[in-house]
ROSE-4610 file (N, C-alpha, C; in Angstrom, 1 decimal, always signed):
// ROSE-4610
residu = [M/M/M/F/F/F/E/E/E/E/E/E/I/I/I/N/N/N/R/R/R/K/K/K/K/K/K/Q/Q/Q/I/I/I/L/L/L/D/D/D/S/S/S/R/R/R/R/R/R/P/P/P/F/F/F/N/N/N/K/K/K/T/T/T/I/I/I/I/I/I/K/K/K/N/N/N/L/L/L/K/K/K/K/K/K/Y/Y/Y/F/F/F/D/D/D/V/V/V/E/E/E/L/L/L/T/T/T/Y/Y/Y/N/N/N/S/S/S/N/N/N/A/A/A/I/I/I/E/E/E/G/G/G/N/N/N/T/T/T/L/L/L/T/T/T/I/I/I/T/T/T/E/E/E/T/T/T/K/K/K/V/V/V/I/I/I/L/L/L/E/E/E/D/D/D/G/G/G/I/I/I/T/T/T/I/I/I/G/G/G/K/K/K/G/G/G/K/K/K/S/S/S/L/L/L/R/R/R/E/E/E/H/H/H/L/L/L/E/E/E/V/V/V/I/I/I/N/N/N/H/H/H/K/K/K/E/E/E/A/A/A/I/I/I/D/D/D/Y/Y/Y/I/I/I/E/E/E/D/D/D/I/I/I/V/V/V/N/N/N/K/K/K/N/N/N/I/I/I/D/D/D/I/I/I/N/N/N/E/E/E/S/S/S/V/V/V/I/I/I/K/K/K/N/N/N/L/L/L/H/H/H/Y/Y/Y/I/I/I/I/I/I/L/L/L/K/K/K/S/S/S/I/I/I/D/D/D/N/N/N/E/E/E/N/N/N/A/A/A/G/G/G/K/K/K/Y/Y/Y/R/R/R/N/N/N/V/V/V/N/N/N/V/V/V/L/L/L/I/I/I/S/S/S/G/G/G/S/S/S/K/K/K/H/H/H/R/R/R/P/P/P/P/P/P/E/E/E/H/H/H/F/F/F/L/L/L/I/I/I/S/S/S/E/E/E/K/K/K/M/M/M/G/G/G/K/K/K/L/L/L/I/I/I/K/K/K/W/W/W/Y/Y/Y/D/D/D/V/V/V/N/N/N/K/K/K/N/N/N/K/K/K/L/L/L/E/E/E/P/P/P/I/I/I/M/M/M/L/L/L/A/A/A/A/A/A/E/E/E/F/F/F/H/H/H/H/H/H/K/K/K/F/F/F/T/T/T/Y/Y/Y/I/I/I/H/H/H/P/P/P/F/F/F/T/T/T/D/D/D/G/G/G/N/N/N/G/G/G/R/R/R/C/C/C/G/G/G/R/R/R/L/L/L/L/L/L/M/M/M/N/N/N/L/L/L/I/I/I/L/L/L/M/M/M/R/R/R/N/N/N/G/G/G/Y/Y/Y/T/T/T/I/I/I/T/T/T/V/V/V/I/I/I/K/K/K/M/M/M/Q/Q/Q/D/D/D/R/R/R/E/E/E/S/S/S/Y/Y/Y/M/M/M/N/N/N/A/A/A/L/L/L/E/E/E/K/K/K/A/A/A/S/S/S/T/T/T/E/E/E/N/N/N/D/D/D/L/L/L/E/E/E/A/A/A/F/F/F/I/I/I/N/N/N/I/I/I/V/V/V/A/A/A/S/S/S/A/A/A/V/V/V/D/D/D/R/R/R/S/S/S/L/L/L/D/D/D/T/T/T/Y/Y/Y/L/L/L/Y/Y/Y/V/V/V/V/V/V/T/T/T/G/G/G]
num = [1/1/1/2/2/2/3/3/3/4/4/4/5/5/5/6/6/6/7/7/7/8/8/8/9/9/9/10/10/10/11/11/11/12/12/12/13/13/13/14/14/14/15/15/15/16/16/16/17/17/17/18/18/18/19/19/19/20/20/20/21/21/21/22/22/22/23/23/23/24/24/24/25/25/25/26/26/26/27/27/27/28/28/28/29/29/29/30/30/30/31/31/31/32/32/32/33/33/33/34/34/34/35/35/35/36/36/36/37/37/37/38/38/38/39/39/39/40/40/40/41/41/41/42/42/42/43/43/43/44/44/44/45/45/45/46/46/46/47/47/47/48/48/48/49/49/49/50/50/50/51/51/51/52/52/52/53/53/53/54/54/54/55/55/55/56/56/56/57/57/57/58/58/58/59/59/59/60/60/60/61/61/61/62/62/62/63/63/63/64/64/64/65/65/65/66/66/66/67/67/67/68/68/68/69/69/69/70/70/70/71/71/71/72/72/72/73/73/73/74/74/74/75/75/75/76/76/76/77/77/77/78/78/78/79/79/79/80/80/80/81/81/81/82/82/82/83/83/83/84/84/84/85/85/85/86/86/86/87/87/87/88/88/88/89/89/89/90/90/90/91/91/91/92/92/92/93/93/93/94/94/94/95/95/95/96/96/96/97/97/97/98/98/98/99/99/99/100/100/100/101/101/101/102/102/102/103/103/103/104/104/104/105/105/105/106/106/106/107/107/107/108/108/108/109/109/109/110/110/110/111/111/111/112/112/112/113/113/113/114/114/114/115/115/115/116/116/116/117/117/117/118/118/118/119/119/119/120/120/120/121/121/121/122/122/122/123/123/123/124/124/124/125/125/125/126/126/126/127/127/127/128/128/128/129/129/129/130/130/130/131/131/131/132/132/132/133/133/133/134/134/134/135/135/135/136/136/136/137/137/137/138/138/138/139/139/139/140/140/140/141/141/141/142/142/142/143/143/143/144/144/144/145/145/145/146/146/146/147/147/147/148/148/148/149/149/149/150/150/150/151/151/151/152/152/152/153/153/153/154/154/154/155/155/155/156/156/156/157/157/157/158/158/158/159/159/159/160/160/160/161/161/161/162/162/162/163/163/163/164/164/164/165/165/165/166/166/166/167/167/167/168/168/168/169/169/169/170/170/170/171/171/171/172/172/172/173/173/173/174/174/174/175/175/175/176/176/176/177/177/177/178/178/178/179/179/179/180/180/180/181/181/181/182/182/182/183/183/183/184/184/184/185/185/185/186/186/186/187/187/187/188/188/188/189/189/189/190/190/190/191/191/191/192/192/192/193/193/193/194/194/194/195/195/195/196/196/196/197/197/197/198/198/198/199/199/199/200/200/200/201/201/201/202/202/202/203/203/203/204/204/204/205/205/205/206/206/206/207/207/207/208/208/208/209/209/209/210/210/210/211/211/211/212/212/212/213/213/213/214/214/214/215/215/215/216/216/216/217/217/217/218/218/218/219/219/219/220/220/220/221/221/221/222/222/222/223/223/223/224/224/224/225/225/225/226/226/226/227/227/227/228/228/228/229/229/229/230/230/230/231/231/231/232/232/232/233/233/233/234/234/234/235/235/235/236/236/236/237/237/237/238/238/238/239/239/239/240/240/240/241/241/241/242/242/242/243/243/243/244/244/244/245/245/245]
x = [-3.0/-2.7/-1.2/-0.4/+1.1/+1.4/+0.8/+1.1/+0.6/-0.5/-1.0/-0.1/+0.3/+1.2/+2.5/+3.1/+4.3/+4.1/+2.9/+2.7/+2.6/+2.0/+1.9/+3.3/+4.0/+5.4/+6.3/+6.1/+6.9/+6.5/+5.3/+4.8/+5.4/+5.3/+5.8/+7.3/+8.1/+9.5/+9.9/+9.1/+9.4/+9.3/+8.6/+8.4/+9.5/+10.4/+11.4/+12.5/+13.3/+13.1/+11.9/+11.2/+10.1/+10.7/+9.9/+10.4/+10.2/+10.9/+10.9/+9.6/+8.7/+7.4/+6.6/+6.6/+5.9/+6.4/+7.7/+8.3/+7.9/+7.9/+7.5/+6.1/+5.2/+3.8/+3.5/+4.1/+3.9/+4.4/+5.6/+6.2/+5.3/+4.7/+3.8/+2.5/+2.0/+0.8/+1.0/+2.1/+2.3/+2.8/+3.5/+3.8/+2.6/+1.6/+0.3/-0.4/-0.6/-1.4/-0.8/+0.5/+1.1/+1.1/+1.4/+1.4/+0.1/-0.9/-2.3/-2.8/-2.7/-3.2/-2.5/-1.2/-0.4/-0.7/-0.7/-1.0/-2.5/-3.4/-4.8/-5.0/-4.3/-4.4/-4.0/-3.1/-2.7/-3.5/-4.5/-5.4/-5.3/-4.4/-4.3/-5.6/-6.1/-7.4/-7.4/-6.2/-6.1/-6.6/-7.4/-7.9/-6.8/-7.1/-6.2/-5.9/-7.0/-6.8/-6.0/-6.2/-5.4/-3.9/-3.7/-2.4/-1.7/-2.4/-1.9/-1.5/-2.3/-2.1/-0.8/-0.6/+0.5/+1.8/+1.8/+3.0/+3.3/+2.3/+2.6/+2.5/+1.8/+1.6/+2.3/+2.6/+3.2/+2.3/+1.0/+0.0/-0.3/-0.4/-0.8/-2.4/-2.9/-4.3/-4.8/-5.8/-6.4/-7.5/-8.6/-9.8/-9.4/-8.6/-8.4/-7.4/-6.8/-5.8/-4.5/-3.9/-2.8/-1.5/-0.5/+0.9/+1.4/+1.1/+1.6/+1.2/-0.1/-0.6/+0.1/+0.4/+1.1/+2.5/+3.2/+4.5/+4.5/+3.5/+3.4/+3.4/+2.7/+2.6/+4.0/+4.6/+5.9/+7.0/+7.0/+8.0/+7.8/+6.6/+6.4/+6.8/+6.6/+7.1/+8.6/+9.2/+10.7/+11.2/+10.4/+10.8/+10.6/+9.7/+9.6/+10.8/+11.2/+12.4/+13.6/+13.7/+14.8/+14.9/+13.7/+13.8/+14.1/+13.6/+13.9/+15.4/+16.0/+17.4/+18.2/+17.8/+18.4/+18.4/+17.2/+17.1/+18.0/+18.1/+18.9/+20.4/+20.8/+22.2/+22.5/+21.5/+21.6/+22.1/+21.5/+21.8/+20.7/+21.1/+20.1/+19.7/+18.6/+18.1/+19.1/+19.3/+20.1/+19.5/+20.0/+19.5/+19.7/+20.8/+21.0/+19.9/+19.6/+18.6/+17.3/+16.9/+15.7/+15.6/+16.7/+16.7/+16.6/+17.3/+17.3/+15.9/+15.3/+13.9/+13.0/+13.1/+12.2/+12.5/+13.7/+14.0/+13.3/+13.4/+12.7/+11.2/+10.6/+9.1/+8.7/+9.6/+9.2/+9.9/+10.8/+11.6/+10.6/+11.0/+10.2/+8.8/+8.5/+7.2/+7.6/+8.6/+9.1/+10.6/+11.3/+12.8/+13.4/+12.8/+13.4/+13.5/+12.5/+12.4/+12.7/+12.8/+13.0/+14.3/+14.2/+15.4/+16.0/+15.3/+15.8/+14.8/+15.4/+14.6/+14.0/+12.8/+12.1/+12.8/+12.7/+13.3/+12.2/+11.0/+9.9/+9.0/+8.3/+7.4/+6.1/+5.5/+4.3/+3.2/+2.0/+0.8/+0.2/-0.5/-1.1/-2.6/-3.2/-4.7/-5.4/-6.4/-7.2/-6.6/-5.4/-4.7/-4.4/-4.5/-4.1/-2.6/-2.0/-0.5/+0.2/+1.1/+1.9/+3.4/+3.9/+5.2/+6.3/+7.4/+8.5/+8.9/+9.5/+9.9/+11.1/+11.2/+12.1/+13.6/+14.0/+15.4/+15.7/+14.7/+14.9/+14.9/+14.7/+14.5/+15.7/+16.9/+18.1/+18.4/+18.2/+18.4/+17.4/+16.1/+15.1/+15.3/+15.8/+16.0/+17.2/+18.2/+19.4/+19.0/+18.1/+17.7/+16.8/+16.0/+15.2/+16.1/+17.1/+18.0/+18.7/+19.1/+19.7/+18.7/+17.4/+16.4/+16.2/+16.3/+16.1/+17.3/+18.5/+19.7/+19.6/+19.1/+19.1/+18.0/+16.9/+15.7/+15.5/+16.3/+16.0/+16.2/+17.0/+17.1/+16.4/+15.6/+14.9/+13.4/+12.8/+11.4/+11.0/+9.8/+9.2/+9.1/+9.5/+9.6/+8.4/+7.2/+6.0/+5.8/+6.1/+6.0/+7.1/+8.3/+9.4/+9.0/+8.5/+8.1/+7.0/+6.0/+4.9/+5.4/+6.2/+6.6/+7.5/+8.4/+9.3/+8.4/+7.4/+6.5/+5.9/+5.4/+4.8/+5.8/+6.9/+7.9/+8.4/+8.5/+8.9/+7.8/+6.6/+5.5/+5.3/+5.5/+5.4/+6.4/+7.6/+8.6/+8.2/+7.7/+7.2/+8.4/+9.5/+10.7/+10.7/+9.8/+9.8/+8.5/+8.6/+7.4/+6.3/+6.6/+5.5/+6.1/+5.2/+5.6/+5.9/+5.6/+5.9/+5.2/+3.9/+3.1/+3.6/+3.8/+4.3/+5.7/+6.6/+7.9/+7.8/+7.0/+6.8/+6.3/+5.4/+4.9/+5.9/+6.7/+7.8/+8.9/+9.2/+10.2/+9.7/+8.4/+7.8/+8.0/+7.8/+8.0/+9.5/+10.4/+11.8/+12.2/+11.7/+12.0/+11.4/+10.1/+9.5/+10.2/+10.6/+11.3/+12.7/+13.3/+14.7/+14.5/+13.3/+13.1/+12.4/+12.4/+11.8/+10.3/+9.7/+8.2/+7.9/+6.7/+6.3/+6.0/+6.0/+5.6/+4.2/+3.9/+2.6/+1.9/+0.6/-0.2/-1.2/-1.2/-2.3/-3.3/-4.5/-5.5/-6.2/-6.6/-7.3/-8.6/-9.3/-10.5/-10.3/-9.1/-8.8/-8.2/-8.2/-7.6/-8.1/-9.4/-9.9/-9.4/-9.4/-8.9/-7.4/-6.7/-5.3/-4.9/-5.6/-5.2/-5.6/-6.8/-7.2/-6.2/-5.7/-4.7/-3.4/-3.0/-1.8/-2.0/-3.2/-3.5/-3.4/-4.0/-4.0/-2.6/-1.8/-0.4/+0.3/+0.1/+0.8/+0.3/-1.0/-1.5/-1.6/-1.7/-1.9/-0.8/+0.1/+1.2/+0.7/-0.5/-1.1/-1.0/-0.1/+0.1/-0.6/-1.4/-2.0/-2.8/-3.7/-4.6/-3.7/-2.7/-1.8/-1.1/-0.5/+0.2/-0.7/-2.0/-2.9/-3.3/-3.3/-3.6/-2.5/-1.2/-0.1/+0.0/-0.3/-0.3/-1.3/-2.5/-3.6/-3.2/-2.5/-2.0/-1.0/-0.1/+0.9/+0.3/-0.7/-1.4/-2.1/-2.7/-3.4/-2.4/-1.2/-0.2/+0.3/+0.5/+1.0/-0.1/-1.3/-2.4/-2.3/-2.0/-1.9/-0.7/+0.4/+1.6/+1.4/+0.7/+0.5/-0.5/-1.4/-2.4/-1.6/-0.7/+0.1/+1.1/+1.8/+2.9/+2.4/+1.4/+0.9/-0.2/-0.8/-1.9/-3.2]
y = [-11.0/-11.0/-11.2/-10.7/-10.9/-12.4/-13.1/-14.6/-15.3/-14.9/-15.6/-15.2/-14.0/-13.6/-14.4/-14.5/-15.3/-16.8/-17.3/-18.7/-18.9/-17.9/-18.0/-17.8/-16.9/-16.6/-17.9/-18.6/-19.8/-20.9/-21.0/-21.9/-21.6/-20.3/-19.8/-20.0/-19.7/-19.9/-21.3/-22.2/-23.7/-24.2/-23.4/-23.8/-23.2/-22.3/-21.7/-22.8/-22.6/-21.6/-21.9/-20.9/-21.1/-21.4/-22.1/-22.3/-21.0/-21.0/-19.7/-19.3/-20.3/-20.0/-19.3/-19.7/-19.1/-17.7/-17.5/-16.2/-15.2/-15.7/-14.8/-14.4/-15.4/-15.1/-14.1/-14.3/-13.4/-12.0/-12.0/-10.7/-9.9/-10.5/-9.8/-9.3/-10.2/-9.9/-8.7/-8.7/-7.7/-6.4/-6.5/-5.2/-4.4/-5.1/-4.5/-4.0/-4.9/-4.6/-3.4/-3.4/-2.4/-1.1/-1.1/+0.1/+0.7/-0.1/+0.4/+1.1/+0.3/+0.8/+2.0/+2.0/+3.1/+4.4/+4.3/+5.4/+5.9/+5.0/+5.3/+6.1/+5.7/+6.4/+7.9/+8.1/+9.5/+10.2/+9.6/+10.3/+9.9/+8.9/+8.4/+7.7/+8.1/+7.6/+6.3/+5.8/+4.6/+3.4/+2.6/+1.4/+0.3/-0.7/-1.8/-2.5/-2.6/-3.3/-2.4/-1.1/-0.2/-0.2/-0.3/-0.4/-1.6/-2.8/-4.0/-3.9/-3.3/-3.2/-2.4/-1.3/-0.5/-1.2/-1.9/-2.6/-3.9/-4.7/-6.0/-6.0/-5.0/-5.0/-3.7/-2.8/-1.5/-0.7/-0.8/-0.1/+1.2/+2.3/+3.6/+3.6/+4.1/+4.2/+5.6/+5.6/+6.9/+7.4/+7.9/+8.4/+9.4/+10.4/+11.4/+11.2/+10.0/+9.7/+10.5/+11.1/+12.0/+11.3/+12.0/+11.4/+11.2/+12.1/+12.0/+10.7/+10.3/+9.1/+7.9/+7.9/+6.8/+6.7/+7.8/+7.8/+7.4/+7.7/+7.3/+5.7/+5.1/+3.6/+3.1/+3.6/+3.1/+3.3/+4.5/+4.8/+4.0/+3.8/+3.0/+1.6/+1.0/-0.4/-0.4/+0.6/+0.6/+0.8/+1.6/+1.8/+0.5/-0.4/-1.7/-2.5/-2.5/-3.2/-2.7/-1.4/-0.8/-1.4/-1.4/-1.8/-3.3/-4.1/-5.5/-5.7/-4.9/-5.0/-4.6/-3.6/-3.2/-4.3/-5.0/-6.1/-7.3/-7.6/-8.7/-8.4/-7.1/-6.8/-6.5/-6.7/-6.5/-5.1/-4.1/-2.7/-2.2/-1.5/-1.0/+0.4/+0.8/+2.2/+3.2/+4.2/+5.4/+6.5/+7.7/+8.9/+8.8/+8.2/+8.0/+7.1/+6.0/+5.1/+5.8/+6.6/+7.3/+8.3/+9.0/+10.0/+9.3/+8.2/+7.5/+7.0/+6.4/+5.9/+7.0/+8.2/+9.3/+9.8/+9.8/+10.2/+9.3/+8.0/+7.1/+7.3/+7.6/+7.9/+9.1/+10.1/+11.4/+11.8/+10.9/+11.3/+11.4/+12.4/+12.8/+13.4/+13.4/+14.0/+15.4/+15.4/+16.7/+16.5/+16.7/+16.5/+17.5/+18.6/+19.7/+19.3/+18.5/+18.1/+16.7/+15.9/+14.4/+14.1/+13.4/+13.0/+14.1/+15.2/+16.4/+16.7/+16.9/+17.4/+18.8/+19.0/+20.2/+21.4/+22.6/+23.8/+24.9/+24.4/+25.3/+24.6/+25.4/+24.9/+24.4/+23.3/+22.8/+22.6/+22.5/+22.1/+20.9/+20.1/+18.9/+19.1/+19.0/+19.2/+18.3/+18.8/+18.0/+17.5/+17.9/+17.5/+18.6/+18.3/+19.3/+19.3/+18.3/+18.2/+19.2/+19.9/+20.8/+20.3/+19.8/+19.2/+20.3/+19.8/+20.7/+21.6/+22.8/+23.8/+23.2/+23.7/+23.1/+23.1/+24.1/+24.2/+23.1/+22.4/+21.4/+20.0/+19.9/+18.6/+17.7/+18.3/+17.5/+16.9/+17.8/+17.3/+16.3/+16.4/+15.5/+14.1/+14.2/+12.9/+12.2/+13.0/+12.3/+11.6/+12.3/+11.7/+10.5/+10.5/+9.3/+8.1/+8.3/+7.2/+6.7/+7.6/+7.2/+6.4/+6.9/+6.1/+4.7/+4.6/+3.3/+2.4/+2.9/+2.1/+1.6/+2.4/+2.0/+1.0/+1.1/+0.2/-1.0/-1.1/-2.1/-3.5/-3.7/-5.0/-5.1/-4.1/-4.1/-4.3/-3.5/-3.5/-4.7/-5.2/-6.2/-5.6/-6.4/-5.8/-5.1/-5.6/-4.9/-3.5/-3.5/-2.3/-1.3/-1.8/-1.0/-0.4/-1.2/-0.7/+0.4/+0.1/+1.0/+2.3/+2.3/+3.5/+4.3/+3.6/+4.3/+5.0/+4.4/+5.0/+6.2/+6.1/+7.3/+8.4/+8.1/+9.2/+9.8/+9.0/+9.6/+10.6/+10.1/+11.0/+12.2/+12.0/+13.1/+14.3/+13.9/+14.8/+15.4/+14.6/+15.0/+15.7/+14.9/+15.6/+16.1/+15.6/+16.0/+16.8/+17.6/+18.4/+17.5/+16.3/+15.4/+14.0/+13.0/+11.6/+11.0/+11.7/+11.2/+10.0/+9.9/+8.7/+7.5/+7.6/+6.4/+6.0/+7.0/+6.7/+6.0/+6.5/+6.0/+4.5/+4.2/+2.8/+1.9/+2.4/+1.6/+1.4/+2.4/+2.2/+1.3/+1.3/+0.3/-1.1/-1.2/-2.6/-3.0/-2.0/-2.3/-2.9/-2.3/-2.8/-4.2/-4.4/-5.7/-6.8/-6.5/-7.4/-7.8/-6.8/-7.1/-8.0/-8.1/-8.9/-10.2/-10.5/-11.8/-11.8/-10.7/-10.6/-10.4/-10.7/-10.6/-9.1/-8.8/-7.4/-7.2/-6.0/-5.7/-4.5/-4.6/-3.6/-3.0/-1.7/-0.9/-0.7/-1.3/-1.2/+0.1/+0.4/+1.7/+1.8/+0.6/+0.6/+0.9/+0.8/+1.1/+2.5/+3.3/+4.6/+5.5/+5.6/+6.5/+6.1/+4.8/+4.3/+4.5/+4.3/+4.4/+5.9/+6.8/+8.2/+8.7/+8.3/+8.7/+8.2/+7.0/+6.4/+7.2/+7.6/+8.4/+9.7/+10.3/+11.6/+11.5/+10.4/+10.2/+10.0/+9.3/+9.1/+10.5/+11.3/+12.6/+13.6/+13.6/+14.7/+14.3/+13.0/+12.5/+11.6/+11.3/+10.3/+9.0/+8.6/+7.3/+6.5/+5.5/+4.7/+3.3/+3.1/+1.7/+1.4/+2.3/+2.0/+1.8/+2.7/+2.6/+1.3/+0.9/-0.4/-1.6/-1.5/-2.6/-2.6/-1.5/-1.5/-2.1/-1.8/-2.4/-3.9/-4.3/-5.7/-6.5/-5.9/-6.5/-6.7/-5.7/-5.7/-6.8/-6.9/-8.0/-9.4/-9.5/-10.8/-11.2/-10.2/-10.4/-10.9/-10.2/-10.6/-12.0/-12.3/-13.7/-14.7/-14.4/-15.3/-15.5/-14.4/-14.5/-15.4/-15.2/-16.0/-17.5/-17.7/-19.1/-19.8/-19.1/-19.6/-20.1/-19.3/-19.7/-20.8/-20.6/-21.5/-22.9/-23.0/-24.2/-24.9/-24.1/-24.6/-24.8]
z = [+58.1/+56.6/+56.3/+57.2/+57.0/+57.1/+58.0/+58.1/+56.9/+56.3/+55.1/+53.9/+53.8/+52.8/+52.8/+54.0/+54.2/+53.8/+54.2/+53.8/+52.3/+51.6/+50.1/+49.5/+50.1/+49.5/+49.7/+50.8/+51.0/+49.9/+49.7/+48.6/+47.3/+46.9/+45.7/+45.6/+46.6/+46.6/+46.5/+47.0/+46.9/+45.4/+44.6/+43.2/+42.3/+42.8/+42.0/+41.7/+40.6/+39.6/+38.7/+38.2/+37.2/+35.8/+35.0/+33.7/+32.8/+31.7/+30.9/+30.4/+30.1/+29.6/+30.6/+31.9/+33.0/+33.2/+33.2/+33.5/+32.4/+31.1/+30.0/+30.1/+30.4/+30.6/+31.7/+32.8/+34.0/+33.7/+33.0/+32.7/+31.8/+30.7/+29.8/+30.5/+31.4/+32.1/+33.1/+33.8/+34.8/+34.2/+33.1/+32.4/+32.0/+31.5/+31.2/+32.4/+33.4/+34.6/+35.3/+35.6/+36.4/+35.6/+34.3/+33.5/+33.4/+33.0/+32.9/+34.2/+35.3/+36.6/+37.1/+37.1/+37.6/+36.8/+35.5/+34.6/+34.8/+35.0/+35.1/+36.4/+37.5/+38.8/+38.6/+37.7/+37.4/+36.3/+35.8/+34.9/+33.4/+33.1/+31.7/+31.3/+30.2/+29.8/+28.9/+28.6/+27.8/+28.6/+27.9/+28.6/+28.8/+29.5/+29.7/+28.3/+27.5/+26.2/+25.3/+25.3/+24.5/+25.0/+26.3/+26.8/+26.3/+26.4/+25.9/+24.4/+23.6/+22.1/+21.9/+22.6/+22.5/+22.8/+24.0/+24.5/+23.7/+23.3/+22.7/+21.2/+20.6/+19.1/+18.5/+19.4/+18.8/+18.0/+18.3/+17.5/+18.2/+17.4/+18.0/+18.0/+19.1/+19.3/+18.9/+18.1/+17.6/+18.5/+18.0/+18.7/+19.8/+19.5/+20.4/+21.6/+21.5/+22.5/+22.2/+23.3/+23.1/+23.0/+22.4/+22.3/+23.7/+24.6/+26.0/+26.6/+26.4/+27.0/+26.4/+25.1/+24.5/+25.1/+25.2/+25.8/+27.2/+28.0/+29.4/+29.5/+28.5/+28.5/+28.1/+27.1/+26.6/+27.7/+28.2/+29.2/+30.5/+30.9/+32.1/+32.0/+30.9/+30.6/+30.7/+30.1/+30.2/+31.6/+32.4/+33.8/+34.6/+34.3/+34.9/+34.5/+33.3/+32.8/+33.6/+33.9/+34.6/+36.0/+36.7/+38.1/+38.2/+37.2/+37.2/+37.0/+36.1/+35.9/+37.1/+37.8/+39.1/+40.1/+40.2/+41.1/+40.7/+39.4/+38.9/+39.2/+39.1/+39.3/+40.8/+41.7/+43.1/+43.5/+42.7/+43.1/+44.0/+45.0/+46.0/+45.6/+46.3/+46.0/+46.5/+45.6/+45.9/+45.1/+45.3/+44.6/+43.1/+42.6/+41.2/+40.6/+41.3/+40.8/+40.7/+41.7/+41.7/+40.6/+40.3/+39.2/+37.9/+37.7/+36.5/+36.2/+37.2/+37.1/+36.7/+37.3/+37.0/+35.5/+35.1/+33.8/+32.8/+33.0/+32.1/+32.0/+33.2/+33.2/+32.4/+32.5/+31.8/+30.6/+30.1/+28.9/+27.7/+26.9/+25.7/+26.0/+27.3/+27.8/+28.4/+29.3/+29.9/+30.1/+29.0/+29.1/+30.0/+30.1/+31.0/+32.4/+32.9/+34.3/+34.5/+33.5/+33.7/+34.4/+35.5/+36.3/+37.1/+37.3/+38.0/+39.2/+40.4/+41.5/+41.1/+41.6/+41.3/+41.9/+41.2/+41.7/+41.9/+42.1/+42.4/+43.5/+44.2/+45.2/+44.5/+45.0/+44.4/+45.4/+44.9/+45.7/+45.0/+45.9/+45.4/+45.4/+44.2/+44.1/+45.0/+45.7/+46.6/+47.8/+48.2/+49.4/+50.3/+51.6/+52.6/+52.9/+52.4/+52.6/+51.6/+52.2/+51.4/+51.4/+50.2/+50.1/+50.6/+51.0/+51.4/+50.3/+50.7/+49.8/+48.9/+47.7/+46.8/+47.2/+48.0/+48.4/+49.5/+50.0/+51.0/+50.4/+49.1/+48.4/+48.6/+48.2/+48.2/+49.6/+50.6/+52.0/+52.4/+52.0/+52.4/+51.7/+50.5/+49.8/+50.3/+50.7/+51.4/+52.7/+53.4/+54.7/+54.4/+53.3/+53.0/+52.7/+51.9/+51.6/+52.9/+53.8/+55.1/+55.9/+55.9/+56.6/+56.1/+54.8/+54.1/+54.5/+54.4/+54.7/+56.2/+57.1/+58.5/+58.7/+58.0/+58.2/+57.3/+56.2/+55.2/+55.8/+56.8/+57.4/+58.8/+59.1/+60.4/+60.2/+59.3/+59.0/+58.2/+58.4/+57.6/+56.2/+55.1/+53.7/+53.2/+53.5/+53.0/+53.7/+55.0/+55.7/+55.3/+55.0/+54.5/+53.2/+52.3/+50.9/+51.0/+51.9/+52.0/+52.6/+53.6/+54.3/+53.4/+52.6/+51.7/+50.7/+50.1/+49.1/+49.7/+50.9/+51.6/+51.8/+52.3/+52.6/+51.3/+50.2/+48.9/+48.4/+48.4/+47.8/+48.8/+50.1/+51.0/+50.6/+50.2/+49.8/+48.4/+47.6/+46.2/+45.5/+45.3/+44.9/+43.4/+42.6/+41.2/+40.9/+39.8/+39.4/+39.0/+38.4/+37.9/+38.0/+38.0/+37.9/+39.3/+40.4/+41.7/+42.1/+41.7/+42.0/+41.4/+40.0/+39.3/+39.8/+40.1/+40.6/+41.9/+42.8/+44.1/+44.1/+43.2/+43.1/+42.6/+41.6/+41.1/+42.1/+42.9/+44.0/+45.1/+45.4/+46.3/+45.7/+44.4/+43.8/+43.8/+43.6/+43.7/+45.0/+46.1/+47.5/+47.7/+47.2/+47.4/+46.6/+45.4/+44.5/+45.1/+45.6/+46.2/+47.4/+48.0/+49.1/+48.7/+47.4/+47.0/+46.7/+46.8/+46.5/+45.1/+44.7/+43.3/+43.0/+41.7/+41.3/+41.8/+42.3/+42.9/+42.3/+42.1/+41.4/+42.4/+42.5/+43.1/+42.1/+42.2/+41.2/+41.1/+39.8/+39.6/+40.4/+40.6/+41.3/+42.8/+43.2/+44.6/+44.8/+43.7/+43.7/+44.9/+45.1/+46.1/+47.5/+47.9/+49.2/+49.3/+48.2/+48.1/+48.4/+47.7/+47.8/+49.2/+49.7/+51.1/+52.1/+51.9/+52.9/+52.8/+51.7/+51.5/+52.2/+52.0/+52.6/+54.1/+54.7/+56.1/+56.6/+55.9/+56.3/+56.3/+55.3/+55.2/+56.2/+56.5/+57.3/+58.8/+59.1/+60.5/+60.9/+60.0/+60.3/+60.7/+60.1/+60.4/+59.2/+59.2/+58.0/+58.0/+59.0/+59.1/+57.8/+57.4/+56.2/+55.0/+54.8/+53.6/+53.6/+54.7/+54.8/+54.4/+54.9/+54.6/+53.1/+52.5/+51.0/+50.3/+50.6/+50.0/+50.3/+51.5/+51.8/+51.0/+50.9/+50.1/+48.7/+48.1/+46.7/+46.6/+47.6/+47.5/+47.6/+48.4/+48.6/+47.3/+46.6/+45.3/+44.3/+44.2/+43.2/+43.5/+44.7/+45.1/+44.6/+44.8/+44.3/+42.8/+42.0/+40.6/+40.2/+40.8/+40.6/+40.9/+42.0/+42.5/+41.5/+41.0/+40.0/+38.8/+38.3/+37.1/+37.4/+38.5/+38.8/+39.3/+40.1/+40.7/+39.9/+39.0/+38.2/+39.0]
């Protein structure tokens, strides 16, 4: 799979720079795709069509949809814009970037905890994994950044992004929003390495969550890396369809 991904990436890179119409079209498409799927994985009930209407038309959806669900859509799109800006400015991952990203995800939803490491212990429903105690979070996150700095030029980028995502969600540094933050940080790493924005699909939620659980409880990341690689491959196909016609 990695050989095929590299082949597709080389073809895509050979077509750069893309024209502005293609960039705009892909941006709108993936803003909706990533926002809908990432929020849906966390339980947001807005459909992909409703997500598109909120983002592109600014229309509020009725029929019992909550203000929180609307804010999750608006904030997530802003969070995508933030990581794209970080990539364009060639800023690397650090704890400030992570906290700023989390703040955007949770602002106006939970201002008390937005952008702040948790100060309570937490349990994850349906998981055997118990995240580290809250007083260890700062130390664990510092070690995560050091791990990233050591490995960012050693590991294959997809493996680097997948493992960082896993390590981040294993620590579970925030009271809420860890999954969305982790998937965006995964994308930040991929994009810094020249890959396309990548979407973990809602229909793959069960296998994605099971693979994360296996990585957390058995330290076996093979299935999780394969899921991320498959998502990268799918996104490259989408880009190539638009770019090459």
